[in-house]
C-alpha positions as CSV (number, residue, x, y, z in Angstrom):
1,M,13.0,87.0,-22.5
2,D,9.4,86.4,-21.6
3,L,8.2,86.8,-17.9
4,L,8.8,83.1,-17.0
5,Q,12.3,83.2,-18.3
6,K,13.0,86.4,-16.3
7,N,11.6,84.7,-13.2
8,K,13.9,81.7,-13.7
9,L,16.9,83.9,-14.1
10,L,16.0,86.0,-11.1
11,Y,15.5,83.1,-8.8
12,S,18.7,81.5,-10.1
13,R,20.8,84.5,-9.3
14,A,19.0,85.9,-6.2
15,G,18.6,82.5,-4.8
16,F,19.3,78.8,-5.5
17,G,16.8,78.1,-8.3
18,I,13.1,78.6,-9.0
19,A,10.7,76.6,-6.9
20,L,7.9,74.8,-8.7
21,R,5.1,77.0,-7.4
22,D,7.1,80.1,-8.8
23,Y,7.7,78.4,-12.1
24,Q,4.0,77.5,-12.5
25,Q,2.9,81.0,-11.4
26,P,5.5,83.6,-12.7
27,R,5.0,87.1,-11.3
28,P,6.1,90.6,-12.4
29,I,9.7,91.2,-11.4
30,D,8.8,93.9,-9.0
31,A,6.4,91.6,-7.1
32,A,9.0,88.8,-7.0
33,L,11.7,91.2,-5.8
34,A,9.4,92.5,-3.0
35,D,9.2,88.9,-1.7
36,L,12.9,88.3,-2.0
37,F,14.0,91.3,0.2
38,P,13.0,90.8,3.9
39,L,11.6,93.6,5.9
40,A,14.0,92.9,8.8
41,A,17.4,91.3,9.3
42,P,17.4,87.5,9.9
43,T,17.6,86.0,13.4
44,G,20.9,84.5,14.2
45,L,21.6,80.8,13.8
46,E,22.8,78.9,16.9
47,A,24.2,75.5,16.6
48,V,26.8,76.1,19.3
49,T,25.4,77.7,22.4
50,E,27.3,79.9,24.8
51,A,27.0,77.0,27.4
52,D,28.6,74.7,24.8
53,W,31.4,77.2,24.4
54,Q,32.1,77.3,28.1
55,Q,33.0,73.6,28.0
56,Y,35.7,74.3,25.3
57,S,36.9,77.9,26.1
58,P,40.5,78.8,26.9
59,D,39.5,78.9,30.6
60,A,38.0,75.4,30.4
61,M,41.1,74.2,28.6
62,K,43.4,75.5,31.5
63,A,41.4,73.7,34.0
64,M,42.0,70.4,32.3
65,G,44.7,68.1,33.5
66,S,46.9,66.5,30.8
67,E,47.9,67.8,27.4
68,A,46.4,64.7,25.9
69,D,43.0,65.5,27.5
70,K,43.2,69.1,26.1
71,K,43.9,67.9,22.6
72,E,41.1,65.3,22.7
73,K,38.8,68.0,23.9
74,Q,39.8,70.5,21.2
75,K,39.4,67.8,18.5
76,E,35.9,67.1,19.8
77,F,35.0,70.8,19.6
78,R,36.4,71.2,16.1
79,K,33.9,68.6,15.0
80,R,31.1,71.0,16.0
81,T,32.0,73.0,12.9
82,K,29.9,70.5,11.0
83,D,26.8,71.5,13.2
84,I,26.9,75.1,12.1
85,N,27.8,74.1,8.5
86,L,24.8,71.9,8.2
87,M,22.5,74.3,10.0
88,W,23.4,77.0,7.5
89,L,23.0,74.7,4.6
90,Q,19.5,73.7,5.8
91,Q,18.7,77.3,6.2
92,M,19.6,78.0,2.6
93,V,17.2,75.1,1.5
94,Y,14.2,76.1,3.6
95,T,14.4,79.8,3.9
96,S,11.6,82.0,2.6
97,F,14.3,84.7,1.8
98,P,16.9,82.9,-0.3
99,L,18.5,86.2,-1.3
100,V,19.7,86.7,2.3
101,E,21.5,83.4,2.3
102,K,22.8,83.7,-1.2
103,T,24.3,87.1,-0.5
104,A,25.6,85.9,2.8
105,L,27.3,83.1,0.9
106,F,29.0,85.8,-1.2
107,W,30.3,87.6,1.8
108,H,31.4,84.3,3.3
109,G,33.8,84.0,0.4
110,H,34.7,87.7,0.4
111,F,35.5,87.7,4.2
112,A,37.0,84.1,4.0
113,T,38.4,82.5,7.3
114,R,39.4,79.0,8.3
115,I,40.0,78.7,12.1
116,N,38.5,75.4,13.4
117,N,36.5,77.3,16.1
118,P,32.8,76.8,15.5
119,Y,31.7,79.3,18.1
120,Y,33.7,82.0,16.5
121,D,32.6,80.9,13.1
122,Q,29.0,81.2,14.2
123,K,29.6,84.7,15.4
124,L,31.1,85.7,12.1
125,L,28.3,84.0,10.1
126,N,25.7,85.9,12.0
127,I,27.4,89.2,11.3
128,L,27.4,88.3,7.5
129,R,23.8,87.2,7.5
130,K,22.6,90.2,9.5
131,N,24.3,92.6,7.3
132,A,24.1,90.7,4.0
133,L,21.7,93.2,2.5
134,G,22.5,96.1,4.8
135,N,25.4,98.6,4.9
136,F,28.8,97.4,3.8
137,G,30.6,99.8,6.1
138,D,28.7,98.5,9.2
139,M,29.6,94.9,8.1
140,L,33.2,95.7,7.5
141,R,33.6,97.2,10.9
142,Q,31.9,94.3,12.6
143,V,33.8,91.7,10.7
144,S,37.1,93.4,11.3
145,K,36.5,93.2,15.1
146,S,35.2,89.6,15.0
147,S,37.1,87.0,16.8
148,A,37.2,84.8,13.7
149,M,38.9,87.5,11.5
150,L,41.2,88.8,14.3
151,Q,42.4,85.2,14.8
152,F,42.7,84.2,11.2
153,L,44.7,87.2,10.2
154,N,46.8,87.3,13.3
155,N,45.8,90.7,14.7
156,Q,45.9,89.1,18.1
157,Q,49.7,89.4,17.6
158,N,49.6,92.9,16.3
159,K,51.4,94.9,19.0
160,K,53.0,98.3,19.3
161,L,56.6,97.0,19.4
162,H,56.0,94.1,17.0
163,P,53.4,95.1,14.3
164,N,51.8,92.3,12.3
165,E,50.8,93.3,8.9
166,N,48.5,90.5,7.8
167,F,45.1,92.1,8.6
168,A,46.2,95.5,7.4
169,R,47.3,94.0,4.0
170,E,44.2,91.9,3.5
171,V,41.7,94.6,4.5
172,M,43.0,96.5,1.5
173,E,43.8,93.8,-1.0
174,L,40.8,91.6,-0.5
175,F,38.1,93.5,1.4
176,T,38.1,97.1,0.1
177,L,40.5,98.5,-2.5
178,G,41.9,95.6,-4.4
179,R,45.5,94.9,-5.3
180,G,47.5,97.8,-6.8
181,H,45.7,100.7,-5.0
182,Y,47.9,101.0,-2.0
183,T,51.6,101.0,-1.2
184,E,53.7,98.8,1.1
185,E,54.1,101.9,3.3
186,D,50.3,102.2,3.5
187,I,50.3,98.6,4.8
188,K,52.8,99.3,7.5
189,E,51.1,102.5,8.7
190,A,47.7,100.8,8.7
191,A,49.1,97.9,10.7
192,R,50.3,100.5,13.4
193,A,46.7,101.8,13.5
194,F,45.3,98.2,14.1
195,T,47.7,97.5,17.0
196,G,45.9,96.6,20.1
197,W,42.8,95.2,18.4
198,A,42.1,91.7,19.8
199,H,39.4,89.5,21.3
200,D,39.0,87.9,24.8
201,G,38.4,84.3,25.6
202,N,34.7,84.6,24.9
203,G,35.4,85.9,21.4
204,D,34.4,89.5,22.2
205,F,36.4,92.5,20.8
206,V,38.8,94.2,23.2
207,F,41.0,97.2,22.6
208,R,44.3,96.7,24.4
209,K,45.4,100.3,24.8
210,R,48.9,99.6,26.0
211,Q,49.6,97.6,22.9
212,H,48.4,100.3,20.6
213,D,50.8,102.6,18.7
214,D,49.2,106.0,19.1
215,G,51.8,107.8,17.1
216,L,51.4,110.0,14.0
217,K,50.7,107.9,10.8
218,K,50.5,108.6,7.1
219,F,47.9,106.6,5.2
220,L,46.6,106.9,1.6
221,G,47.9,110.5,1.4
222,R,46.3,111.4,4.8
223,E,48.2,112.2,8.0
224,G,46.9,111.9,11.6
225,Y,46.9,110.0,14.8
226,F,44.9,107.2,13.2
227,N,43.4,104.2,15.0
228,G,41.8,101.1,13.3
229,D,38.4,102.7,12.9
230,D,40.0,105.7,11.2
231,I,41.7,103.4,8.7
232,L,38.4,101.7,7.9
233,N,36.7,105.0,7.5
234,I,39.4,106.2,5.1
235,L,39.1,103.1,3.1
236,L,35.3,103.6,2.8
237,E,35.9,107.1,1.6
238,Q,37.8,105.8,-1.4
239,K,35.6,105.4,-4.6
240,Q,37.9,102.6,-5.6
241,T,36.4,100.5,-2.7
242,A,33.0,100.8,-4.3
243,V,34.4,99.9,-7.7
244,F,36.2,96.8,-6.3
245,L,33.2,95.6,-4.4
246,T,30.8,96.1,-7.4
247,Q,33.1,94.2,-9.7
248,K,33.0,91.2,-7.4
249,I,29.3,91.5,-6.9
250,Y,28.7,91.7,-10.6
251,R,30.8,88.6,-11.3
252,Y,28.8,86.7,-8.5
253,F,25.3,87.8,-9.5
254,V,25.6,88.5,-13.2
255,S,28.5,86.8,-15.1
256,D,31.6,84.9,-14.2
257,E,33.6,86.0,-17.3
258,K,32.0,88.9,-19.1
259,T,32.1,92.0,-17.1
260,D,30.5,95.1,-18.7
261,E,32.7,97.9,-17.4
262,K,30.0,100.5,-18.3
263,H,27.5,98.8,-16.1
264,V,30.0,98.3,-13.4
265,K,30.9,101.9,-13.4
266,E,27.3,103.0,-13.2
267,L,26.5,100.6,-10.5
268,A,29.7,101.6,-8.5
269,A,28.8,105.2,-8.6
270,S,25.3,104.5,-7.2
271,F,26.7,102.2,-4.6
272,Y,29.2,104.8,-3.4
273,K,26.5,107.6,-3.5
274,S,24.2,105.3,-1.3
275,N,26.9,105.0,1.3
276,Y,27.3,101.3,0.4
277,D,23.7,100.2,0.5
278,I,23.9,96.6,-0.5
279,A,20.2,96.0,-1.0
280,A,19.9,99.1,-3.2
281,L,22.8,97.9,-5.3
282,L,21.2,94.5,-5.9
283,K,17.9,96.0,-6.7
284,E,19.6,98.2,-9.3
285,I,21.0,95.0,-10.8
286,F,17.8,92.9,-10.7
287,T,15.7,95.6,-12.2
288,A,18.0,96.6,-15.0
289,D,16.9,95.7,-18.6
290,W,20.4,94.5,-19.4
291,F,20.2,91.8,-16.6
292,Y,17.5,90.0,-18.5
293,K,19.4,89.6,-21.8
294,E,19.7,86.1,-23.2
295,S,23.4,86.3,-22.9
296,V,23.2,86.5,-19.1
297,A,21.3,83.2,-18.7
298,G,23.8,80.5,-18.2
299,A,26.7,82.9,-17.7
300,K,27.7,81.5,-14.3
301,V,28.9,78.1,-13.1
302,K,27.1,77.0,-10.0
303,S,29.3,76.7,-7.0
304,P,29.1,73.3,-5.1
305,V,27.0,74.8,-2.4
306,E,24.6,76.3,-4.9
307,L,24.4,72.9,-6.6
308,I,23.7,71.1,-3.4
309,V,21.1,73.5,-2.2
310,G,19.5,73.8,-5.7
311,Y,18.8,70.0,-5.8
312,Q,16.8,70.3,-2.6
313,R,14.9,73.4,-3.7
314,L,14.0,72.0,-7.2
315,L,12.9,68.6,-6.0
316,P,10.8,67.6,-2.9
317,M,13.6,65.7,-1.1
318,Q,14.8,65.1,2.4
319,F,18.3,64.0,3.5
320,T,17.7,61.8,6.5
321,N,21.4,61.4,6.9
322,T,22.8,65.0,7.0
323,K,26.4,63.7,6.9
324,T,25.9,63.2,3.2
325,L,25.5,67.0,2.8
326,Y,28.9,67.5,4.4
327,S,30.4,64.7,2.3
328,L,29.1,66.3,-0.8
329,Q,30.8,69.6,0.0
330,R,34.1,67.9,0.5
331,L,33.7,65.9,-2.6
332,L,32.9,68.9,-4.8
333,G,35.5,71.3,-3.3
334,Q,33.6,73.9,-1.2
335,V,33.2,73.2,2.5
336,L,31.6,76.0,4.4
337,F,33.9,77.5,7.0
338,E,36.9,75.9,5.4
339,A,38.0,78.4,2.7
340,P,41.1,77.1,0.8
341,N,43.0,80.3,1.6
342,V,42.7,83.9,2.7
343,A,41.3,84.8,-0.7
344,G,38.4,82.4,-0.4
345,W,37.1,80.3,-3.3
346,P,38.0,81.6,-6.8
347,G,34.7,80.6,-8.3
348,G,33.6,80.7,-12.0
349,K,35.2,78.1,-14.3
350,N,37.6,77.3,-11.4
351,W,34.8,75.0,-10.0
352,I,35.1,72.8,-13.1
353,D,37.9,70.6,-14.2
354,S,38.0,67.2,-15.9
355,S,37.4,65.3,-12.7
356,S,34.9,67.6,-11.0
357,L,32.7,67.9,-14.1
358,V,32.4,64.1,-14.2
359,V,31.4,64.1,-10.5
360,R,28.8,66.9,-11.0
361,M,27.2,65.2,-14.0
362,R,27.0,61.9,-12.2
363,L,25.6,63.2,-9.0
364,P,21.9,63.2,-9.9
365,E,22.1,59.5,-10.8
366,V,24.1,58.8,-7.5
367,L,21.7,60.8,-5.3
368,L,18.3,60.0,-7.0
369,A,18.8,56.5,-8.4
370,T,21.3,53.6,-7.8
371,Q,24.8,54.6,-9.0
372,D,27.7,54.6,-6.6
373,L,30.6,57.1,-6.7
374,D,34.3,56.1,-6.6
375,L,36.1,59.4,-6.1
376,S,38.0,61.2,-3.4
377,P,37.5,64.8,-2.1
378,K,39.2,67.7,-3.9
379,D,42.3,68.9,-2.2
380,T,42.8,72.4,-0.8
381,D,45.9,74.5,-0.9
382,P,46.1,76.8,2.0
383,E,48.1,79.9,1.2
384,M,49.4,80.7,4.6
385,G,51.8,78.2,6.1
386,E,50.5,78.3,9.7
387,M,47.1,77.1,8.4
388,H,48.3,73.8,7.1
389,H,47.0,72.1,10.2
390,N,43.5,72.9,9.1
391,T,43.3,70.4,6.3
392,T,40.8,67.7,7.1
393,E,41.6,64.1,7.9
394,M,40.2,63.1,4.6
395,Q,42.4,65.5,2.6
396,E,45.6,64.4,4.4
397,G,47.0,61.7,2.1
398,A,43.6,61.1,0.6
399,K,43.4,58.1,-1.7
400,P,40.6,57.3,-4.1
401,T,37.8,55.7,-2.1
402,N,34.3,54.5,-2.8
403,I,32.0,57.1,-1.2
404,K,28.5,55.6,-0.7
405,M,26.0,58.4,-0.5
406,A,23.1,58.1,1.9
407,R,20.5,58.9,-0.6
408,P,17.7,61.5,0.1
409,V,14.2,60.5,0.2
410,V,12.4,62.0,-2.8
411,D,8.7,62.5,-2.9
412,W,8.2,61.5,-6.5
413,D,4.4,61.4,-6.1
414,A,4.3,65.0,-5.2
415,Y,6.7,65.9,-8.0
416,L,4.5,63.9,-10.4
417,A,1.4,65.6,-9.2
418,A,2.9,68.9,-10.1
419,W,3.1,67.8,-13.7
420,G,-0.1,65.7,-13.6
421,Q,-2.1,67.9,-16.0
422,T,0.7,68.1,-18.6
423,R,0.4,66.1,-21.8
424,K,3.1,63.5,-22.0
425,E,4.4,64.9,-25.3
426,D,4.9,68.3,-23.7
427,L,6.6,67.1,-20.5
428,P,10.3,66.9,-21.9
429,A,10.3,70.5,-23.0
430,L,8.6,71.8,-19.9
431,L,10.9,69.8,-17.5
432,A,13.9,71.0,-19.4
433,D,12.6,74.6,-19.1
434,Y,12.1,74.2,-15.4
435,L,15.4,72.5,-14.5
436,L,17.8,74.3,-16.9
437,V,18.5,78.1,-16.8
438,P,20.1,78.1,-20.3
439,G,18.2,76.4,-23.1
440,I,19.1,73.2,-25.0
441,T,18.7,72.3,-28.6
442,A,15.8,70.3,-30.0
443,Q,18.4,67.6,-30.9
444,Q,19.7,67.4,-27.3
445,L,16.2,67.1,-26.0
446,R,15.4,64.2,-28.5
447,E,18.5,62.4,-27.4
448,T,17.6,62.9,-23.8
449,I,14.1,61.5,-24.4
450,S,15.5,58.4,-26.1
451,F,17.3,57.4,-22.9
452,A,14.2,57.9,-20.7
453,D,12.3,55.1,-18.9
454,H,8.9,54.9,-20.4
455,F,7.5,52.0,-18.2
456,T,5.2,54.2,-16.0
457,D,4.4,57.9,-15.8
458,T,6.5,58.1,-12.5
459,D,9.4,56.3,-14.1
460,Y,9.2,58.6,-17.2
461,I,9.2,61.9,-15.2
462,R,11.8,60.6,-12.8
463,S,14.2,59.4,-15.5
464,L,13.7,62.6,-17.6
465,T,14.4,64.7,-14.5
466,I,17.7,62.9,-13.7
467,L,18.8,62.9,-17.3
468,L,18.3,66.6,-17.7
469,M,20.1,67.3,-14.5
470,E,23.1,65.3,-15.8
471,L,23.5,67.6,-18.8
472,P,26.4,70.1,-18.8
473,E,23.8,72.9,-19.1
474,Y,22.5,72.1,-15.5
475,Q,25.9,73.2,-14.2
476,L,25.1,76.7,-15.3
477,G,22.9,79.3,-13.6
């Protein structure tokens, strides 16, 4: 790979695609990485203020009169989830540090929840963003004590006389060790240790000592009077935790399908030795020679959120009606804060099926030109029975419907100006190189050119851009 191709791959994986200024002025990888890693943790996002929450908190609900009023108020509050959803999505588009948001998106799937409480969602999101490139142990402890996770995995109901095993099971299966590296007895004993962990009405962690089982416990070959923090510390001491996390991070940042076990083993050893320093792990990946092999380019399918954010970072566009951004998430099958189940989104080729591929390939024309879309949102299949009420109204008995997108305003003049000094005969290859991470054949490029609108320079560049974004290769990062 030459330097430009390396830059394209880096910005695709460490962000949401390369911006025009970075494409036109590629830099040494060390310099590009220095700008991707911030010097300080990001400030928190706030779409739902504490004052907002006081209108909808449990205490406020108790003060209301009828049950009908309470239900209406709760329904009104749940709609505020869209506010934090869109705020985060816009942060991904306009941030100067896309690696923070890209990594936070990874942790959002790793620590998946679906609770319909935007205030608690916002608290968890800011934990993930703050720790996205920090220390995994710190993040694990904070997430485990967050109101969103305690509520989602039922630890509010985990009491000494009636242990609830949901959180104890998932903290091992999904968050640390992975399936097959613990026993059912370990789950039972860990659940006892987490008894008494809960949150108050404001979403702050509380330890209810009277509900805690302080008896002797046996966990992963250890014996002691363990509490929840002890269990998390023991899990972090296991080298398997570093291996499990590194495998997931490798699939997210390197390749959906082809996992090089040698590389994973080396990375996991470094990750464990660093005491779970996430930034150090990512720097090791992004500076490795093997990361910049031709086979890595295009080895990932873009998630719906990556696709939506990528459109806006590649082209100068503005969605004046932000509801379209929420509709796009529903249509493509990944709505922030609405994970399909406790395991999050499976990712990879699971994003693509016969219907979703058609939608993805038609979207550039729908958003940037004149075509309408006649499709319904993808269904979700919650894993836990008690979460069925979380399916959105559009997903309940959804029927095919014509979804008219409020198209973004695209500054085609600015986009044209960026290519203004380029000879017309060179434009197709350069545009393809800019828009597509994997390359295409000369025959594909000739066919694409044959469908382009040659009426004016603006029409030519616009039509070529749309046609290239409709190719299957655009779905790959």
